[in-house]
C-alpha positions as CSV (number, residue, x, y, z in Angstrom):
1,M,56.0,-4.7,44.0
2,G,53.5,-7.4,43.5
3,A,53.9,-10.8,45.2
4,K,53.7,-12.6,41.8
5,R,56.5,-10.7,40.3
6,R,59.3,-12.9,38.9
7,P,62.3,-12.8,41.2
8,N,65.4,-10.8,40.6
9,F,68.8,-12.5,40.9
10,L,72.1,-11.2,42.2
11,L,74.8,-13.9,41.6
12,I,78.0,-13.1,43.6
13,M,81.1,-15.0,42.6
14,T,84.6,-15.0,44.0
15,D,87.7,-16.5,42.4
16,Q,89.8,-19.4,43.7
17,H,87.9,-19.3,47.0
18,R,87.6,-22.6,48.9
19,A,84.5,-23.3,51.0
20,D,86.3,-23.4,54.4
21,H,87.6,-19.9,54.0
22,L,84.3,-18.4,55.3
23,G,83.0,-18.1,58.8
24,C,79.7,-19.8,57.9
25,Y,81.7,-22.8,56.7
26,G,83.5,-23.2,60.0
27,N,86.5,-21.0,59.7
28,P,87.2,-19.4,63.1
29,I,89.6,-16.7,61.9
30,V,88.5,-15.0,58.7
31,R,85.8,-12.3,59.3
32,T,83.0,-12.5,56.7
33,P,79.8,-11.2,58.5
34,A,78.0,-10.2,55.2
35,I,78.4,-13.6,53.6
36,D,77.7,-15.4,56.9
37,G,74.5,-13.3,57.0
38,L,73.4,-14.7,53.7
39,S,74.0,-18.2,55.0
40,Q,72.1,-17.6,58.3
41,Q,69.1,-16.4,56.3
42,G,69.3,-18.9,53.4
43,L,70.3,-22.4,52.2
44,R,74.0,-23.3,52.7
45,F,75.2,-26.3,50.7
46,D,78.0,-28.1,52.5
47,N,78.9,-30.6,49.7
48,F,79.0,-28.3,46.7
49,F,81.7,-29.2,44.1
50,V,83.0,-27.8,40.8
51,A,82.7,-29.5,37.5
52,N,86.3,-28.7,36.8
53,P,88.7,-27.0,39.2
54,I,90.0,-24.4,36.7
55,C,88.6,-20.9,35.9
56,M,87.4,-21.1,32.3
57,P,86.1,-24.6,32.3
58,N,84.1,-24.3,35.4
59,R,82.7,-20.8,34.6
60,A,81.6,-22.2,31.2
61,S,79.9,-25.1,33.1
62,I,78.1,-22.6,35.4
63,M,76.9,-20.6,32.4
64,T,75.7,-23.7,30.4
65,G,74.8,-26.3,33.1
66,R,77.0,-28.7,31.1
67,M,80.2,-30.5,31.8
68,P,83.5,-29.3,30.2
69,S,83.7,-32.4,28.0
70,L,80.5,-31.1,26.3
71,T,81.2,-27.4,26.2
72,G,84.6,-28.1,24.8
73,V,86.2,-25.8,27.4
74,R,88.5,-28.5,28.8
75,H,91.1,-26.1,30.2
76,N,92.0,-22.4,30.1
77,G,92.6,-21.0,26.7
78,I,89.5,-22.4,25.1
79,A,86.6,-19.9,24.9
80,L,83.0,-20.8,25.5
81,S,81.5,-21.0,22.0
82,R,78.9,-18.4,21.1
83,N,77.0,-21.3,19.5
84,H,76.4,-22.9,23.0
85,A,73.2,-21.9,24.8
86,N,73.5,-20.5,28.3
87,F,71.0,-19.7,31.0
88,V,71.6,-15.9,30.9
89,E,70.5,-15.9,27.2
90,L,67.2,-17.6,28.3
91,L,66.7,-15.1,31.1
92,R,67.2,-12.2,28.6
93,D,64.9,-13.8,26.1
94,S,62.3,-14.1,28.8
95,G,62.4,-10.4,29.6
96,Y,65.1,-10.1,32.2
97,A,67.5,-7.2,32.3
98,T,71.0,-8.8,32.4
99,A,74.3,-7.3,33.6
100,L,77.8,-8.6,34.3
101,I,80.1,-6.6,36.5
102,G,83.6,-8.0,37.0
103,K,85.4,-11.1,36.0
104,S,83.8,-13.2,33.2
105,H,86.7,-15.4,32.0
106,L,84.6,-17.1,29.4
107,Q,87.4,-16.0,27.0
108,S,91.1,-15.9,27.3
109,F,92.9,-13.0,28.9
110,T,96.5,-13.1,27.7
111,G,96.6,-13.3,23.9
112,E,99.6,-15.6,24.3
113,P,99.7,-18.6,21.8
114,A,98.7,-22.0,23.2
115,V,101.3,-24.6,24.0
116,N,99.7,-27.6,22.4
117,R,98.8,-26.5,18.9
118,F,98.3,-28.6,15.8
119,K,101.5,-30.3,14.9
120,A,102.1,-31.3,11.3
121,E,103.4,-34.9,10.8
122,P,106.3,-35.4,8.3
123,G,105.3,-37.1,5.1
124,L,101.6,-36.4,5.4
125,V,99.5,-33.8,3.7
126,T,98.7,-31.2,6.4
127,P,95.0,-30.3,6.5
128,P,94.1,-26.6,6.0
129,E,93.5,-24.6,9.1
130,A,89.7,-24.8,8.7
131,L,89.9,-28.6,8.8
132,R,92.5,-29.2,11.5
133,D,90.1,-29.6,14.3
134,A,87.1,-32.0,14.7
135,H,85.1,-28.9,15.5
136,K,84.8,-26.3,12.8
137,D,83.7,-23.8,15.5
138,H,87.2,-22.5,16.1
139,R,86.2,-19.8,18.7
140,T,88.5,-17.2,17.2
141,G,88.0,-13.7,15.8
142,A,86.5,-10.5,17.2
143,A,83.7,-12.2,19.0
144,Y,86.2,-14.0,21.2
145,E,88.6,-11.1,22.0
146,Y,86.4,-9.2,24.5
147,E,88.6,-10.2,27.5
148,N,92.0,-10.2,25.7
149,I,94.1,-7.7,27.6
150,M,96.2,-7.1,24.5
151,H,93.2,-5.2,23.0
152,W,92.5,-2.8,25.9
153,P,91.7,0.0,25.8
154,A,91.6,0.7,22.1
155,S,88.6,-1.6,21.3
156,A,86.7,-1.1,24.6
157,Q,84.0,1.2,23.2
158,S,83.4,-0.9,20.0
159,R,82.9,-4.0,22.1
160,H,80.2,-2.3,24.2
161,R,78.2,-1.5,21.2
162,E,77.7,-5.2,20.5
163,D,74.2,-6.7,21.0
164,S,75.2,-8.7,24.1
165,F,78.0,-10.7,25.7
166,Y,76.8,-14.3,26.3
167,G,73.4,-12.9,27.1
168,F,74.5,-9.9,29.2
169,D,73.0,-6.7,27.8
170,H,75.3,-4.6,30.0
171,F,78.8,-5.7,30.9
172,E,81.9,-4.1,32.5
173,L,84.7,-6.6,32.5
174,V,87.7,-7.2,34.7
175,A,90.5,-9.4,33.4
176,D,93.5,-10.8,35.3
177,H,93.9,-10.8,39.1
178,G,95.3,-9.0,42.2
179,D,96.6,-5.5,41.5
180,R,97.3,-6.4,37.9
181,A,93.6,-6.6,37.1
182,C,92.6,-4.6,34.0
183,G,89.9,-4.3,31.4
184,D,87.0,-1.8,32.0
185,Y,88.3,-1.6,35.6
186,R,91.6,-0.1,34.5
187,L,89.8,2.5,32.4
188,W,87.7,3.4,35.5
189,A,90.9,3.6,37.6
190,L,92.8,5.8,35.1
191,A,89.9,8.2,34.9
192,R,90.3,8.8,38.7
193,E,94.1,8.6,38.8
194,P,96.0,9.3,35.5
195,N,99.2,7.8,37.1
196,F,97.4,4.6,38.1
197,D,99.7,2.3,36.1
198,K,102.6,3.6,38.3
199,L,100.9,2.0,41.3
200,V,100.5,-1.5,39.9
201,G,102.7,-4.6,40.2
202,P,105.7,-5.7,42.3
203,D,108.0,-3.1,40.8
204,N,105.8,-0.3,42.3
205,A,105.0,-2.1,45.6
206,L,105.3,-0.5,49.0
207,P,108.1,-1.7,51.2
208,D,107.1,-4.4,53.7
209,Q,109.3,-6.7,55.8
210,R,106.5,-8.7,57.3
211,I,105.5,-10.9,54.3
212,N,108.0,-13.1,52.4
213,A,106.0,-15.4,50.1
214,P,105.8,-16.1,46.3
215,Q,103.4,-13.9,44.3
216,A,102.8,-11.6,47.2
217,W,103.5,-7.8,47.4
218,R,102.1,-4.8,49.2
219,T,100.4,-3.0,46.4
220,A,100.6,0.8,46.1
221,V,97.0,0.8,44.7
222,P,94.8,2.3,47.4
223,E,91.5,0.7,48.5
224,D,89.3,3.2,46.6
225,L,91.1,2.3,43.3
226,Y,91.2,-1.5,43.8
227,S,89.2,-3.8,41.6
228,T,87.0,-4.9,44.5
229,R,85.8,-1.3,45.0
230,F,85.2,-0.9,41.2
231,I,83.0,-4.0,41.2
232,E,81.1,-2.8,44.3
233,E,80.5,0.7,42.8
234,R,79.5,-0.5,39.4
235,T,77.1,-3.2,40.8
236,I,75.4,-0.5,42.9
237,A,75.1,1.6,39.7
238,A,73.5,-1.4,37.9
239,L,71.1,-1.9,40.8
240,E,70.1,1.8,40.7
241,Q,69.4,1.5,37.0
242,C,67.2,-1.6,37.5
243,A,65.3,0.2,40.3
244,R,64.3,2.8,37.7
245,E,62.6,0.0,35.7
246,P,60.6,-1.7,38.5
247,S,58.4,-3.7,36.1
248,K,61.4,-5.5,34.6
249,P,63.1,-8.3,36.6
250,F,66.9,-8.4,36.6
251,F,69.8,-10.8,36.7
252,I,73.1,-9.2,37.8
253,Q,76.4,-11.1,38.1
254,M,78.8,-9.5,40.5
255,S,82.1,-11.3,39.9
256,F,85.4,-10.6,41.8
257,P,88.8,-11.6,40.5
258,D,90.0,-12.1,44.1
259,P,91.1,-13.8,46.4
260,H,93.1,-15.4,43.5
261,H,96.9,-15.0,43.3
262,P,98.9,-12.7,43.2
263,F,98.1,-11.9,46.8
264,T,97.8,-8.1,46.9
265,P,95.0,-7.0,49.2
266,P,95.3,-3.2,49.5
267,G,95.4,-0.7,52.4
268,K,94.2,-2.0,55.7
269,Y,93.4,-5.4,54.3
270,W,97.1,-6.2,53.7
271,D,97.8,-6.5,57.5
272,M,94.3,-7.2,58.8
273,Y,95.4,-10.7,59.7
274,D,98.6,-11.7,61.5
275,P,100.4,-14.7,59.9
276,A,101.4,-15.7,63.4
277,D,97.8,-16.4,64.2
278,I,97.3,-18.7,61.2
279,P,97.8,-22.4,61.7
280,V,99.2,-24.5,58.9
281,P,96.8,-27.1,57.6
282,A,96.6,-30.4,59.4
283,S,97.8,-32.2,56.2
284,F,100.7,-29.9,55.6
285,D,103.4,-32.5,56.1
286,N,101.5,-35.4,54.6
287,G,102.1,-35.4,50.9
288,D,103.5,-38.6,49.3
289,L,101.9,-38.6,45.9
290,P,104.6,-38.6,43.1
291,P,103.9,-35.0,41.9
292,I,104.0,-33.6,45.5
293,V,107.3,-35.3,46.2
294,R,108.7,-33.7,43.0
295,M,107.4,-30.3,44.0
296,R,109.0,-30.5,47.4
297,E,112.3,-31.6,45.8
298,A,112.1,-28.6,43.4
299,L,111.5,-26.3,46.5
300,A,114.5,-27.7,48.2
301,K,116.7,-27.3,45.1
302,G,115.3,-23.8,44.3
303,S,114.5,-25.0,40.8
304,D,110.8,-24.0,40.7
305,P,110.3,-20.3,40.0
306,R,106.9,-20.5,41.7
307,N,105.7,-17.4,39.8
308,R,103.3,-19.1,37.4
309,Q,99.7,-20.5,37.4
310,S,100.9,-24.1,38.2
311,P,101.0,-25.5,41.8
312,F,104.1,-25.3,43.9
313,A,105.5,-26.5,47.3
314,V,105.7,-23.9,50.1
315,T,107.2,-23.6,53.5
316,A,105.1,-23.3,56.7
317,S,106.0,-19.6,56.9
318,E,105.0,-18.9,53.3
319,T,101.7,-20.8,53.9
320,R,100.8,-18.6,56.9
321,D,101.7,-15.4,54.9
322,I,99.6,-16.4,51.9
323,I,96.6,-17.5,54.0
324,A,96.7,-14.2,56.0
325,L,96.7,-12.2,52.7
326,T,94.0,-14.3,51.2
327,Y,91.8,-13.7,54.3
328,G,92.4,-9.9,53.8
329,S,91.2,-10.1,50.2
330,I,88.1,-12.1,51.4
331,S,87.3,-9.6,54.1
332,M,87.5,-6.7,51.6
333,I,85.1,-8.6,49.3
334,D,82.8,-9.2,52.3
335,D,82.7,-5.4,53.1
336,A,81.8,-4.8,49.5
337,I,79.0,-7.3,49.6
338,A,77.7,-5.7,52.8
339,R,77.4,-2.3,51.1
340,V,75.7,-3.8,48.0
341,R,73.1,-5.6,50.2
342,A,72.5,-2.3,52.0
343,K,71.8,-0.7,48.6
344,L,69.4,-3.5,47.8
345,A,67.4,-2.7,50.9
346,E,67.6,1.1,50.3
347,L,66.2,0.7,46.8
348,A,63.4,-1.6,48.2
349,L,64.7,-4.5,46.0
350,D,65.7,-6.8,48.7
351,Q,62.4,-8.6,49.1
352,D,62.2,-9.5,45.4
353,T,65.9,-10.5,44.9
354,I,67.4,-13.9,45.4
355,V,71.1,-13.5,46.3
356,I,73.4,-16.4,45.4
357,F,77.0,-16.7,46.5
358,T,79.6,-19.1,45.1
359,S,83.1,-19.4,43.7
360,D,84.6,-20.9,40.5
361,H,87.0,-23.3,42.4
362,G,89.2,-23.5,45.5
363,D,92.9,-23.5,46.3
364,F,95.3,-26.0,48.0
365,M,96.3,-23.2,50.4
366,G,99.0,-25.3,52.1
367,D,97.1,-28.6,52.1
368,H,99.7,-31.3,51.7
369,G,102.3,-28.5,51.6
370,I,101.3,-27.1,48.2
371,M,99.7,-23.9,46.9
372,L,97.3,-22.8,44.1
373,K,95.4,-25.3,41.9
374,L,95.5,-27.9,39.1
375,L,95.5,-31.7,38.7
376,L,95.2,-32.9,42.4
377,H,91.6,-33.0,43.4
378,Y,91.8,-32.5,47.1
379,R,88.7,-31.1,48.7
380,G,90.2,-27.7,49.3
381,L,90.4,-27.3,45.5
382,I,87.1,-29.0,44.3
383,R,84.7,-28.0,47.2
384,V,83.4,-24.4,47.0
385,P,80.8,-22.4,48.9
386,F,77.2,-22.2,47.6
387,I,74.6,-20.1,49.4
388,W,71.0,-19.5,48.1
389,N,69.4,-16.6,50.0
390,E,65.8,-16.1,49.0
391,P,63.4,-13.8,50.9
392,G,60.8,-15.9,52.8
393,C,62.8,-19.1,52.4
394,K,63.5,-21.1,55.5
395,A,67.2,-21.2,56.5
396,D,68.8,-24.6,56.3
397,V,72.1,-26.4,55.8
398,R,71.9,-28.9,52.9
399,P,74.3,-31.9,53.1
400,D,73.3,-33.3,49.7
401,L,75.8,-33.5,46.8
402,A,75.6,-30.6,44.4
403,Q,77.7,-29.1,41.6
404,S,78.4,-26.1,39.4
405,I,76.2,-27.5,36.6
406,D,73.2,-27.3,39.0
407,I,73.3,-23.4,39.2
408,A,71.8,-22.8,35.7
409,P,68.8,-25.1,35.9
410,T,68.0,-24.0,39.4
411,I,67.9,-20.3,38.4
412,L,65.9,-21.0,35.3
413,R,63.3,-23.1,37.1
414,R,63.0,-20.5,39.8
415,A,62.5,-17.9,37.1
416,G,59.7,-20.0,35.6
417,I,61.7,-20.9,32.5
418,Q,62.1,-24.3,31.1
419,P,65.8,-25.3,30.6
420,Y,67.1,-26.1,27.1
421,N,67.6,-29.7,25.9
422,G,71.0,-31.0,26.9
423,I,71.4,-29.2,30.2
424,Q,72.9,-31.6,32.7
425,G,72.5,-30.1,36.2
426,R,69.5,-30.6,38.5
427,N,67.2,-28.2,40.2
428,L,68.7,-27.9,43.7
429,L,65.4,-26.7,45.2
430,Q,63.4,-29.7,44.1
431,D,65.2,-32.6,42.4
432,E,66.6,-35.7,44.0
433,E,70.2,-35.9,45.1
434,P,72.5,-38.0,42.8
435,N,74.5,-40.9,44.2
436,S,77.8,-39.3,43.0
437,L,79.4,-36.5,41.1
438,V,82.1,-36.5,38.4
439,I,84.8,-33.8,38.2
440,E,86.8,-33.5,35.0
441,E,90.2,-32.0,34.3
442,D,92.5,-32.1,31.2
443,S,95.8,-30.2,31.4
444,Q,97.5,-28.7,28.4
445,R,101.2,-28.9,29.3
446,P,103.7,-30.5,31.6
447,M,104.5,-28.6,34.9
448,T,106.5,-29.0,38.0
449,G,105.6,-32.4,39.5
450,F,104.1,-33.7,36.3
451,D,106.2,-34.8,33.4
452,K,103.4,-34.9,30.9
453,P,99.8,-33.4,30.4
454,Q,97.2,-35.1,32.6
455,R,93.7,-36.3,32.1
456,V,91.8,-36.9,35.4
457,R,88.3,-38.0,36.2
458,T,87.2,-37.9,39.8
459,L,84.2,-39.5,41.4
460,V,82.9,-38.0,44.6
461,T,80.2,-39.5,46.9
462,R,79.4,-38.4,50.4
463,K,81.9,-40.9,51.8
464,W,84.5,-41.4,49.0
465,R,86.7,-39.6,46.6
466,M,88.4,-41.5,43.8
467,S,90.6,-39.9,41.1
468,V,91.6,-41.9,38.0
469,R,94.4,-40.8,35.6
470,D,95.0,-41.7,32.0
471,G,98.5,-43.0,31.4
472,E,99.6,-43.1,35.1
473,D,100.2,-46.1,37.3
474,W,99.0,-44.4,40.4
475,G,95.6,-43.0,41.5
476,E,93.8,-41.8,44.6
477,L,91.1,-43.2,46.9
478,Y,90.1,-41.6,50.2
479,D,87.6,-42.5,52.9
480,L,86.2,-39.0,53.5
481,E,84.3,-40.0,56.6
482,N,87.3,-41.4,58.5
483,D,90.0,-39.4,56.7
484,P,88.6,-35.9,55.9
485,Q,92.1,-34.5,55.4
486,E,92.7,-37.0,52.7
487,I,96.0,-38.2,54.2
488,V,95.7,-42.0,53.8
489,N,95.5,-43.0,50.1
490,L,93.8,-46.4,49.8
491,W,94.3,-46.8,46.1
492,N,96.6,-49.9,46.6
493,S,95.0,-51.2,49.7
494,P,94.0,-54.9,49.2
495,T,91.3,-54.7,51.8
496,I,89.5,-52.0,49.9
497,L,89.4,-53.8,46.5
498,P,85.7,-54.6,46.6
499,R,84.8,-51.0,47.4
500,K,87.2,-49.8,44.7
501,A,85.4,-52.0,42.1
502,E,82.0,-50.6,43.2
503,L,83.3,-47.0,42.8
504,F,84.7,-47.8,39.3
505,E,81.3,-49.2,38.3
506,E,79.6,-46.0,39.7
507,L,82.1,-43.9,37.7
508,A,81.3,-45.8,34.5
509,R,77.5,-45.3,35.0
510,R,77.9,-41.6,35.8
511,L,80.1,-41.1,32.6
512,I,77.3,-42.8,30.6
513,Q,74.7,-40.4,32.2
514,L,76.9,-37.4,31.3
515,Q,77.0,-38.3,27.6
516,D,75.4,-35.5,25.4
517,R,71.7,-35.5,24.7
518,S,71.9,-32.6,22.4
519,P,70.9,-31.9,19.6
520,L,67.3,-33.2,19.5
521,P,66.5,-35.3,16.4
522,A,64.8,-33.5,13.5
523,Y,62.9,-36.6,12.2
524,L,62.1,-40.2,13.2
525,A,64.7,-41.6,10.9
């Protein structure tokens, strides 16, 4: 292949995978040689943060290079509008072959009605459905049902006859997580094992006395039928197809639904790590924020079912169990990545392909005694891995602040394509580091620890993390240099007031910078 050929891209994404759950990010226990190899030969960003620590909002920000407040994907349950531009569409328009294998989550999975829907006020004329929202783009209908598990498998074939899915010409989707994953993956598994559905879920789990933790069971699904193997196999098939068209550059997204809960690594990966070898986080016993206190009270009373998406308190034993299982899922993914990289080399595509590795958000994983995600912006949740592995590029560790919205403009610029107006991220390979980053989160319902929906804005600098909440009389402020575990909350410290004022001013300036610059004007006036 010629040296001037536009680069291929393989974007590898994991789900709910914090940065320090990789060997190359300093973890001494989890074994990730393939991902570590990408880091040793590429650029590893040590201060890479999400735009929002929830699946759908941050995945929409990765696709568009825009913050959730601009995409409208403020929390799960709001699809990314087909009317919003994204970088994959620009790659496709410029001649790239585009493929998505695995989890997209740009649309909702469950088909369950939302909690906070429009409420009619007594005595007032209720607007018709078409006028109930400030946006007339309601993001409903067939174009927004691609990932809805209620529609599988009946509509699978009709969906794949569509022109494209957010710019992807080829797409094989995985919805949901753990051994309950479905979508195109389930159809693939059923073709190999007609009784596949009898292997799935806690009711069909294998007996195991070793693990006793919420949302964890020893799946009866074998390794060769698990979603990680499907994504590996179908990514290799996509690479083989691209190799048959050597004149056409490609962008492939290889997206795993693990190591997200439920915690169900199959086969040898279930007991690859001994919970007894897993230390609890240093901050495990240090959690005095009001919602954490309430979660711990609910754990003591047994009033929290701990079987949902919202965060919950855990015991030290449960923490070790869950981290061990999470490491097993990560190692299975790492093995899949190793085989995909080997196929790249076998097909002579490796010298023309930039491999990128990241995740959509992290997980508390026992930090401050809690598990999962949502509403508390500890670094384990908001800091994710980002590795840029480009052939011929000098390996380096980058300490500068970076964020999910930077992925789209960086890929576009490297492909020689000008980003669209309104993109908010920067080119990580060339542009100057910002002074700070903003992380947004808007919840849709009360949950254990929180008596009402939350709106949070977090400012992150290299030294500080400040989180401000609408309608609450408490906030968070941590000195990350001297308190990397975020144990000492300085929000009410009188000695820190001048610094707090400076951070509030910086937050205000950043929020101004993040106001929308789209659309462009059509006329002077």
